[in-house]
A tleap script that builds the chain and sets N, CA, C and O, in Angstrom:
source leaprc.protein.ff14SB
mol = sequence {
  NMET ASP LEU ILE VAL LEU TYR ARG LEU THR
  ASP PRO GLY CYS VAL PRO ALA LEU LYS TRP
  LEU SER PRO GLY ILE ASP PRO PRO VAL PRO
  TRP GLN ARG VAL ILE GLY SER PRO GLY VAL
  ILE SER SER ARG GLY PRO GLY THR ASP GLY
  ALA GLN ARG GLN ARG ASP ALA LEU GLU ALA
  GLU GLY VAL GLN VAL THR ASP GLY ARG THR
  GLY GLU MET ARG VAL ASP LEU ARG THR TYR
  GLY TRP PHE PRO ASN ALA LEU GLU GLY GLN
  ASP GLY GLY GLU SER ASP ALA ASP CVAL
}
set mol.1.N position { 38.968 -69.875 128.909 }
set mol.1.CA position { 38.826 -71.288 129.183 }
set mol.1.C position { 37.408 -71.723 128.839 }
set mol.1.O position { 36.448 -71.019 129.152 }
set mol.2.N position { 37.273 -72.871 128.200 }
set mol.2.CA position { 35.965 -73.432 127.898 }
set mol.2.C position { 35.285 -73.879 129.181 }
set mol.2.O position { 35.944 -74.194 130.171 }
set mol.3.N position { 33.959 -73.902 129.149 }
set mol.3.CA position { 33.190 -74.393 130.283 }
set mol.3.C position { 33.491 -75.870 130.494 }
set mol.3.O position { 33.430 -76.657 129.549 }
set mol.4.N position { 33.808 -76.245 131.699 }
set mol.4.CA position { 34.033 -77.636 132.055 }
set mol.4.C position { 32.762 -78.142 132.717 }
set mol.4.O position { 32.309 -77.568 133.708 }
set mol.5.N position { 32.188 -79.195 132.188 }
set mol.5.CA position { 30.962 -79.755 132.727 }
set mol.5.C position { 31.293 -81.063 133.418 }
set mol.5.O position { 31.842 -81.978 132.804 }
set mol.6.N position { 30.958 -81.150 134.693 }
set mol.6.CA position { 31.123 -82.388 135.429 }
set mol.6.C position { 29.749 -83.010 135.606 }
set mol.6.O position { 28.800 -82.341 136.013 }
set mol.7.N position { 29.654 -84.273 135.302 }
set mol.7.CA position { 28.388 -84.969 135.381 }
set mol.7.C position { 28.232 -85.603 136.747 }
set mol.7.O position { 29.115 -86.326 137.209 }
set mol.8.N position { 27.123 -85.336 137.386 }
set mol.8.CA position { 26.838 -85.894 138.690 }
set mol.8.C position { 25.784 -86.966 138.497 }
set mol.8.O position { 24.604 -86.667 138.311 }
set mol.9.N position { 26.218 -88.217 138.543 }
set mol.9.CA position { 25.292 -89.318 138.328 }
set mol.9.C position { 24.800 -89.829 139.669 }
set mol.9.O position { 25.593 -90.250 140.511 }
set mol.10.N position { 23.488 -89.792 139.865 }
set mol.10.CA position { 22.926 -90.223 141.132 }
set mol.10.C position { 22.406 -91.648 141.069 }
set mol.10.O position { 22.182 -92.256 142.116 }
set mol.11.N position { 22.205 -92.204 139.881 }
set mol.11.CA position { 21.776 -93.589 139.758 }
set mol.11.C position { 23.011 -94.469 139.873 }
set mol.11.O position { 23.896 -94.392 139.021 }
set mol.12.N position { 23.096 -95.305 140.909 }
set mol.12.CA position { 24.309 -96.087 141.116 }
set mol.12.C position { 24.619 -97.047 139.972 }
set mol.12.O position { 25.757 -97.505 139.860 }
set mol.13.N position { 23.650 -97.366 139.125 }
set mol.13.CA position { 23.897 -98.262 138.004 }
set mol.13.C position { 24.551 -97.586 136.817 }
set mol.13.O position { 25.075 -98.266 135.935 }
set mol.14.N position { 24.532 -96.256 136.773 }
set mol.14.CA position { 25.078 -95.530 135.618 }
set mol.14.C position { 26.591 -95.628 135.523 }
set mol.14.O position { 27.129 -95.913 134.454 }
set mol.15.N position { 27.268 -95.398 136.614 }
set mol.15.CA position { 28.730 -95.344 136.569 }
set mol.15.C position { 29.333 -96.682 136.183 }
set mol.15.O position { 30.195 -96.706 135.305 }
set mol.16.N position { 28.929 -97.816 136.792 }
set mol.16.CA position { 29.506 -99.088 136.347 }
set mol.16.C position { 29.207 -99.388 134.883 }
set mol.16.O position { 29.997 -100.059 134.220 }
set mol.17.N position { 28.085 -98.904 134.372 }
set mol.17.CA position { 27.735 -99.154 132.973 }
set mol.17.C position { 28.687 -98.453 132.014 }
set mol.17.O position { 28.846 -98.899 130.877 }
set mol.18.N position { 29.326 -97.366 132.444 }
set mol.18.CA position { 30.240 -96.631 131.572 }
set mol.18.C position { 31.421 -97.477 131.121 }
set mol.18.O position { 31.953 -97.263 130.033 }
set mol.19.N position { 31.840 -98.443 131.948 }
set mol.19.CA position { 33.000 -99.254 131.572 }
set mol.19.C position { 32.706 -100.170 130.391 }
set mol.19.O position { 33.635 -100.693 129.775 }
set mol.20.N position { 31.438 -100.373 130.065 }
set mol.20.CA position { 31.078 -101.242 128.949 }
set mol.20.C position { 30.951 -100.488 127.631 }
set mol.20.O position { 30.704 -101.102 126.593 }
set mol.21.N position { 31.115 -99.174 127.653 }
set mol.21.CA position { 31.057 -98.398 126.416 }
set mol.21.C position { 32.258 -98.718 125.537 }
set mol.21.O position { 33.365 -98.932 126.033 }
set mol.22.N position { 32.034 -98.746 124.261 }
set mol.22.CA position { 33.125 -98.977 123.317 }
set mol.22.C position { 34.107 -97.813 123.369 }
set mol.22.O position { 33.687 -96.657 123.419 }
set mol.23.N position { 35.416 -98.101 123.358 }
set mol.23.CA position { 36.394 -97.006 123.362 }
set mol.23.C position { 36.279 -96.123 122.121 }
set mol.23.O position { 36.721 -94.974 122.136 }
set mol.24.N position { 35.688 -96.652 121.048 }
set mol.24.CA position { 35.561 -95.883 119.815 }
set mol.24.C position { 34.262 -95.118 119.684 }
set mol.24.O position { 33.948 -94.625 118.600 }
set mol.25.N position { 33.488 -95.003 120.770 }
set mol.25.CA position { 32.200 -94.309 120.704 }
set mol.25.C position { 32.408 -92.861 120.252 }
set mol.25.O position { 33.366 -92.199 120.651 }
set mol.26.N position { 31.481 -92.388 119.405 }
set mol.26.CA position { 31.599 -91.049 118.854 }
set mol.26.C position { 30.303 -90.291 119.119 }
set mol.26.O position { 29.251 -90.731 118.656 }
set mol.27.N position { 30.328 -89.189 119.831 }
set mol.27.CA position { 31.491 -88.536 120.413 }
set mol.27.C position { 31.959 -89.294 121.641 }
set mol.27.O position { 31.167 -89.994 122.272 }
set mol.28.N position { 33.222 -89.166 121.988 }
set mol.28.CA position { 33.752 -89.878 123.151 }
set mol.28.C position { 33.143 -89.368 124.451 }
set mol.28.O position { 32.826 -88.185 124.579 }
set mol.29.N position { 32.983 -90.270 125.410 }
set mol.29.CA position { 32.481 -89.893 126.733 }
set mol.29.C position { 33.655 -89.358 127.547 }
set mol.29.O position { 34.669 -90.043 127.680 }
set mol.30.N position { 33.540 -88.161 128.086 }
set mol.30.CA position { 34.641 -87.602 128.885 }
set mol.30.C position { 34.673 -88.253 130.271 }
set mol.30.O position { 34.195 -87.670 131.245 }
set mol.31.N position { 35.234 -89.457 130.358 }
set mol.31.CA position { 35.218 -90.260 131.584 }
set mol.31.C position { 35.717 -89.493 132.805 }
set mol.31.O position { 35.227 -89.698 133.915 }
set mol.32.N position { 36.690 -88.614 132.598 }
set mol.32.CA position { 37.279 -87.903 133.732 }
set mol.32.C position { 36.297 -86.941 134.374 }
set mol.32.O position { 36.518 -86.494 135.499 }
set mol.33.N position { 35.218 -86.614 133.680 }
set mol.33.CA position { 34.252 -85.645 134.207 }
set mol.33.C position { 33.124 -86.298 134.999 }
set mol.33.O position { 32.229 -85.601 135.477 }
set mol.34.N position { 33.148 -87.608 135.147 }
set mol.34.CA position { 32.131 -88.294 135.938 }
set mol.34.C position { 32.605 -88.320 137.388 }
set mol.34.O position { 33.595 -88.969 137.723 }
set mol.35.N position { 31.880 -87.603 138.235 }
set mol.35.CA position { 32.250 -87.400 139.634 }
set mol.35.C position { 31.115 -87.909 140.516 }
set mol.35.O position { 29.948 -87.812 140.137 }
set mol.36.N position { 31.440 -88.443 141.672 }
set mol.36.CA position { 30.410 -88.860 142.624 }
set mol.36.C position { 29.518 -87.696 143.030 }
set mol.36.O position { 29.945 -86.543 142.990 }
set mol.37.N position { 28.289 -87.990 143.418 }
set mol.37.CA position { 27.327 -86.922 143.714 }
set mol.37.C position { 27.764 -85.958 144.815 }
set mol.37.O position { 27.342 -84.802 144.778 }
set mol.38.N position { 28.594 -86.362 145.805 }
set mol.38.CA position { 29.046 -85.347 146.765 }
set mol.38.C position { 30.266 -84.553 146.288 }
set mol.38.O position { 30.805 -83.743 147.042 }
set mol.39.N position { 30.705 -84.777 145.045 }
set mol.39.CA position { 31.856 -84.044 144.525 }
set mol.39.C position { 33.179 -84.727 144.799 }
set mol.39.O position { 34.231 -84.091 144.735 }
set mol.40.N position { 33.142 -86.013 145.102 }
set mol.40.CA position { 34.351 -86.761 145.444 }
set mol.40.C position { 34.735 -87.669 144.279 }
set mol.40.O position { 33.887 -88.344 143.696 }
set mol.41.N position { 36.025 -87.674 143.950 }
set mol.41.CA position { 36.544 -88.619 142.952 }
set mol.41.C position { 36.596 -89.977 143.632 }
set mol.41.O position { 37.233 -90.130 144.675 }
set mol.42.N position { 35.934 -90.955 143.048 }
set mol.42.CA position { 35.842 -92.275 143.659 }
set mol.42.C position { 37.170 -93.014 143.616 }
set mol.42.O position { 37.886 -92.988 142.615 }
set mol.43.N position { 37.481 -93.669 144.722 }
set mol.43.CA position { 38.682 -94.490 144.797 }
set mol.43.C position { 38.504 -95.709 143.891 }
set mol.43.O position { 37.397 -96.228 143.752 }
set mol.44.N position { 39.567 -96.151 143.296 }
set mol.44.CA position { 39.513 -97.351 142.457 }
set mol.44.C position { 40.008 -98.572 143.231 }
set mol.44.O position { 40.133 -99.662 142.673 }
set mol.45.N position { 40.286 -98.380 144.513 }
set mol.45.CA position { 40.748 -99.481 145.356 }
set mol.45.C position { 42.227 -99.348 145.657 }
set mol.45.O position { 42.941 -98.599 144.991 }
set mol.46.N position { 42.687 -100.080 146.669 }
set mol.46.CA position { 44.093 -99.987 147.066 }
set mol.46.C position { 45.025 -100.453 145.947 }
set mol.46.O position { 44.744 -101.422 145.242 }
set mol.47.N position { 46.129 -99.742 145.808 }
set mol.47.CA position { 47.140 -100.128 144.833 }
set mol.47.C position { 46.839 -99.727 143.407 }
set mol.47.O position { 47.545 -100.150 142.491 }
set mol.48.N position { 45.803 -98.917 143.190 }
set mol.48.CA position { 45.479 -98.465 141.834 }
set mol.48.C position { 45.706 -96.961 141.734 }
set mol.48.O position { 45.743 -96.265 142.748 }
set mol.49.N position { 45.857 -96.467 140.516 }
set mol.49.CA position { 46.115 -95.037 140.338 }
set mol.49.C position { 45.013 -94.336 139.545 }
set mol.49.O position { 45.212 -93.219 139.068 }
set mol.50.N position { 43.852 -94.982 139.399 }
set mol.50.CA position { 42.773 -94.404 138.598 }
set mol.50.C position { 42.268 -93.069 139.112 }
set mol.50.O position { 41.996 -92.160 138.327 }
set mol.51.N position { 42.141 -92.945 140.434 }
set mol.51.CA position { 41.663 -91.678 140.997 }
set mol.51.C position { 42.676 -90.566 140.748 }
set mol.51.O position { 42.295 -89.433 140.451 }
set mol.52.N position { 43.949 -90.878 140.865 }
set mol.52.CA position { 44.984 -89.874 140.609 }
set mol.52.C position { 45.012 -89.497 139.131 }
set mol.52.O position { 45.204 -88.329 138.794 }
set mol.53.N position { 44.821 -90.482 138.242 }
set mol.53.CA position { 44.775 -90.173 136.805 }
set mol.53.C position { 43.582 -89.283 136.492 }
set mol.53.O position { 43.682 -88.384 135.657 }
set mol.54.N position { 42.436 -89.529 137.163 }
set mol.54.CA position { 41.266 -88.679 136.955 }
set mol.54.C position { 41.555 -87.268 137.448 }
set mol.54.O position { 41.208 -86.291 136.785 }
set mol.55.N position { 42.184 -87.162 138.598 }
set mol.55.CA position { 42.548 -85.845 139.126 }
set mol.55.C position { 43.459 -85.111 138.142 }
set mol.55.O position { 43.236 -83.940 137.836 }
set mol.56.N position { 44.481 -85.805 137.650 }
set mol.56.CA position { 45.421 -85.190 136.710 }
set mol.56.C position { 44.704 -84.703 135.452 }
set mol.56.O position { 44.984 -83.611 134.958 }
set mol.57.N position { 43.772 -85.522 134.932 }
set mol.57.CA position { 43.037 -85.142 133.719 }
set mol.57.C position { 42.149 -83.927 133.971 }
set mol.57.O position { 42.065 -83.034 133.128 }
set mol.58.N position { 41.490 -83.892 135.121 }
set mol.58.CA position { 40.643 -82.741 135.452 }
set mol.58.C position { 41.473 -81.473 135.636 }
set mol.58.O position { 41.098 -80.408 135.145 }
set mol.59.N position { 42.592 -81.583 136.338 }
set mol.59.CA position { 43.443 -80.412 136.550 }
set mol.59.C position { 44.019 -79.911 135.232 }
set mol.59.O position { 44.221 -78.708 135.066 }
set mol.60.N position { 44.287 -80.818 134.289 }
set mol.60.CA position { 44.775 -80.407 132.970 }
set mol.60.C position { 43.724 -79.600 132.217 }
set mol.60.O position { 44.063 -78.806 131.339 }
set mol.61.N position { 42.437 -79.799 132.558 }
set mol.61.CA position { 41.333 -79.044 131.950 }
set mol.61.C position { 41.020 -77.769 132.725 }
set mol.61.O position { 40.130 -77.015 132.331 }
set mol.62.N position { 41.731 -77.516 133.816 }
set mol.62.CA position { 41.503 -76.300 134.586 }
set mol.62.C position { 40.571 -76.464 135.767 }
set mol.62.O position { 40.190 -75.471 136.387 }
set mol.63.N position { 40.189 -77.704 136.099 }
set mol.63.CA position { 39.322 -77.952 137.244 }
set mol.63.C position { 40.183 -78.026 138.497 }
set mol.63.O position { 41.187 -78.738 138.520 }
set mol.64.N position { 39.798 -77.294 139.537 }
set mol.64.CA position { 40.535 -77.325 140.794 }
set mol.64.C position { 40.076 -78.530 141.603 }
set mol.64.O position { 38.887 -78.685 141.882 }
set mol.65.N position { 41.024 -79.381 141.979 }
set mol.65.CA position { 40.752 -80.548 142.818 }
set mol.65.C position { 41.471 -80.326 144.143 }
set mol.65.O position { 42.664 -80.023 144.166 }
set mol.66.N position { 40.746 -80.476 145.239 }
set mol.66.CA position { 41.335 -80.267 146.554 }
set mol.66.C position { 41.346 -81.580 147.329 }
set mol.66.O position { 40.629 -82.524 146.997 }
set mol.67.N position { 42.176 -81.617 148.371 }
set mol.67.CA position { 42.228 -82.780 149.250 }
set mol.67.C position { 41.338 -82.521 150.452 }
set mol.67.O position { 41.469 -81.496 151.121 }
set mol.68.N position { 40.421 -83.465 150.730 }
set mol.68.CA position { 39.537 -83.350 151.880 }
set mol.68.C position { 40.244 -83.738 153.167 }
set mol.68.O position { 41.408 -84.139 153.157 }
set mol.69.N position { 39.530 -83.616 154.262 }
set mol.69.CA position { 40.108 -83.902 155.579 }
set mol.69.C position { 40.581 -85.335 155.731 }
set mol.69.O position { 41.535 -85.596 156.464 }
set mol.70.N position { 39.934 -86.263 155.054 }
set mol.70.CA position { 40.318 -87.673 155.180 }
set mol.70.C position { 41.107 -88.161 153.972 }
set mol.70.O position { 41.257 -89.366 153.769 }
set mol.71.N position { 41.610 -87.225 153.171 }
set mol.71.CA position { 42.449 -87.583 152.034 }
set mol.71.C position { 41.710 -87.787 150.726 }
set mol.71.O position { 42.337 -88.067 149.704 }
set mol.72.N position { 40.382 -87.653 150.732 }
set mol.72.CA position { 39.624 -87.811 149.490 }
set mol.72.C position { 39.878 -86.624 148.564 }
set mol.72.O position { 40.157 -85.515 149.017 }
set mol.73.N position { 39.778 -86.872 147.289 }
set mol.73.CA position { 39.958 -85.816 146.282 }
set mol.73.C position { 38.589 -85.242 145.969 }
set mol.73.O position { 37.669 -85.975 145.608 }
set mol.74.N position { 38.452 -83.911 146.110 }
set mol.74.CA position { 37.157 -83.247 145.971 }
set mol.74.C position { 37.160 -82.200 144.866 }
set mol.74.O position { 38.168 -81.555 144.582 }
set mol.75.N position { 35.986 -82.061 144.257 }
set mol.75.CA position { 35.740 -81.024 143.256 }
set mol.75.C position { 34.534 -80.232 143.736 }
set mol.75.O position { 33.537 -80.817 144.158 }
set mol.76.N position { 34.613 -78.916 143.677 }
set mol.76.CA position { 33.499 -78.063 144.091 }
set mol.76.C position { 32.444 -78.066 142.991 }
set mol.76.O position { 32.603 -77.417 141.957 }
set mol.77.N position { 31.367 -78.809 143.231 }
set mol.77.CA position { 30.320 -78.910 142.213 }
set mol.77.C position { 29.528 -77.621 142.061 }
set mol.77.O position { 28.847 -77.439 141.052 }
set mol.78.N position { 29.598 -76.718 143.040 }
set mol.78.CA position { 28.937 -75.414 142.870 }
set mol.78.C position { 29.630 -74.611 141.782 }
set mol.78.O position { 29.006 -73.790 141.110 }
set mol.79.N position { 30.929 -74.853 141.613 }
set mol.79.CA position { 31.700 -74.156 140.584 }
set mol.79.C position { 31.689 -74.910 139.261 }
set mol.79.O position { 31.498 -74.304 138.207 }
set mol.80.N position { 31.890 -76.223 139.301 }
set mol.80.CA position { 32.108 -77.005 138.085 }
set mol.80.C position { 30.984 -77.963 137.738 }
set mol.80.O position { 31.055 -78.625 136.703 }
set mol.81.N position { 29.952 -78.063 138.561 }
set mol.81.CA position { 28.899 -79.045 138.345 }
set mol.81.C position { 27.901 -78.658 137.273 }
set mol.81.O position { 27.837 -77.507 136.841 }
set mol.82.N position { 27.134 -79.634 136.859 }
set mol.82.CA position { 26.074 -79.462 135.866 }
set mol.82.C position { 24.816 -80.061 136.460 }
set mol.82.O position { 24.783 -81.249 136.778 }
set mol.83.N position { 23.783 -79.252 136.613 }
set mol.83.CA position { 22.562 -79.693 137.267 }
set mol.83.C position { 21.356 -79.374 136.389 }
set mol.83.O position { 20.688 -78.362 136.602 }
set mol.84.N position { 21.071 -80.223 135.409 }
set mol.84.CA position { 19.928 -79.949 134.527 }
set mol.84.C position { 18.610 -80.157 135.264 }
set mol.84.O position { 18.497 -81.025 136.129 }
set mol.85.N position { 17.620 -79.348 134.908 }
set mol.85.CA position { 16.287 -79.546 135.479 }
set mol.85.C position { 15.686 -80.832 134.956 }
set mol.85.O position { 15.079 -81.595 135.708 }
set mol.86.N position { 15.853 -81.073 133.676 }
set mol.86.CA position { 15.394 -82.309 133.043 }
set mol.86.C position { 16.319 -82.575 131.869 }
set mol.86.O position { 16.716 -81.654 131.155 }
set mol.87.N position { 16.655 -83.822 131.679 }
set mol.87.CA position { 17.507 -84.175 130.550 }
set mol.87.C position { 16.668 -84.270 129.291 }
set mol.87.O position { 15.469 -84.542 129.355 }
set mol.88.N position { 17.297 -84.047 128.148 }
set mol.88.CA position { 16.589 -84.172 126.886 }
set mol.88.C position { 15.982 -85.559 126.792 }
set mol.88.O position { 16.608 -86.549 127.171 }
set mol.89.N position { 14.764 -85.626 126.287 }
set mol.89.CA position { 14.113 -86.909 126.103 }
set mol.89.C position { 13.328 -87.369 127.326 }
set mol.89.O position { 12.580 -88.342 127.231 }
set mol.90.N position { 13.470 -86.714 128.453 }
set mol.90.CA position { 12.711 -87.064 129.637 }
set mol.90.C position { 11.571 -86.078 129.779 }
set mol.90.O position { 11.798 -84.887 129.990 }
set mol.91.N position { 10.359 -86.560 129.666 }
set mol.91.CA position { 9.168 -85.736 129.802 }
set mol.91.C position { 9.172 -84.524 128.879 }
set mol.91.O position { 8.536 -83.514 129.177 }
set mol.92.N position { 9.887 -84.619 127.758 }
set mol.92.CA position { 9.912 -83.529 126.794 }
set mol.92.C position { 10.648 -82.308 127.254 }
set mol.92.O position { 10.542 -81.257 126.623 }
set mol.93.N position { 11.406 -82.407 128.352 }
set mol.93.CA position { 12.076 -81.243 128.898 }
set mol.93.C position { 13.380 -80.929 128.174 }
set mol.93.O position { 13.957 -81.775 127.490 }
set mol.94.N position { 13.816 -79.715 128.342 }
set mol.94.CA position { 15.104 -79.279 127.814 }
set mol.94.C position { 16.104 -79.243 128.954 }
set mol.94.O position { 15.743 -78.982 130.101 }
set mol.95.N position { 17.344 -79.504 128.635 }
set mol.95.CA position { 18.365 -79.358 129.666 }
set mol.95.C position { 18.733 -77.890 129.772 }
set mol.95.O position { 18.457 -77.109 128.861 }
set mol.96.N position { 19.364 -77.507 130.894 }
set mol.96.CA position { 19.792 -76.134 131.078 }
set mol.96.C position { 20.777 -75.709 129.985 }
set mol.96.O position { 20.850 -74.531 129.635 }
set mol.97.N position { 21.527 -76.664 129.454 }
set mol.97.CA position { 22.501 -76.353 128.419 }
set mol.97.C position { 21.831 -75.893 127.132 }
set mol.97.O position { 22.447 -75.211 126.314 }
set mol.98.N position { 20.540 -76.276 126.951 }
set mol.98.CA position { 19.829 -75.910 125.726 }
set mol.98.C position { 19.137 -74.566 125.856 }
set mol.98.O position { 18.638 -74.043 124.859 }
set mol.99.N position { 19.091 -74.002 127.021 }
set mol.99.CA position { 18.336 -72.759 127.240 }
set mol.99.C position { 19.197 -71.568 126.966 }
set mol.99.O position { 18.739 -70.432 127.096 }
savepdb mol mol.pdb
quit
């Protein structure tokens, strides 16, 4: 199985900005891999199925998604997370993926 990288975005402005990306962007952004910082798939609101579609897409890639005590969908970021020390282009640092 290929390494599955889940992106943990801590800047609250990043995730809403993803919806403005062109669907034809190359390379495509793996939207299903964007997970909340505590490892929870964010709800899309009552009556929507976006969180379930994200779960289905992640499970199709081999990511284990579990149900939390209050019904939230969780991913173990210790297993599937990506935690770079510095992203490329920030202070000249390399990401862990480049090492």
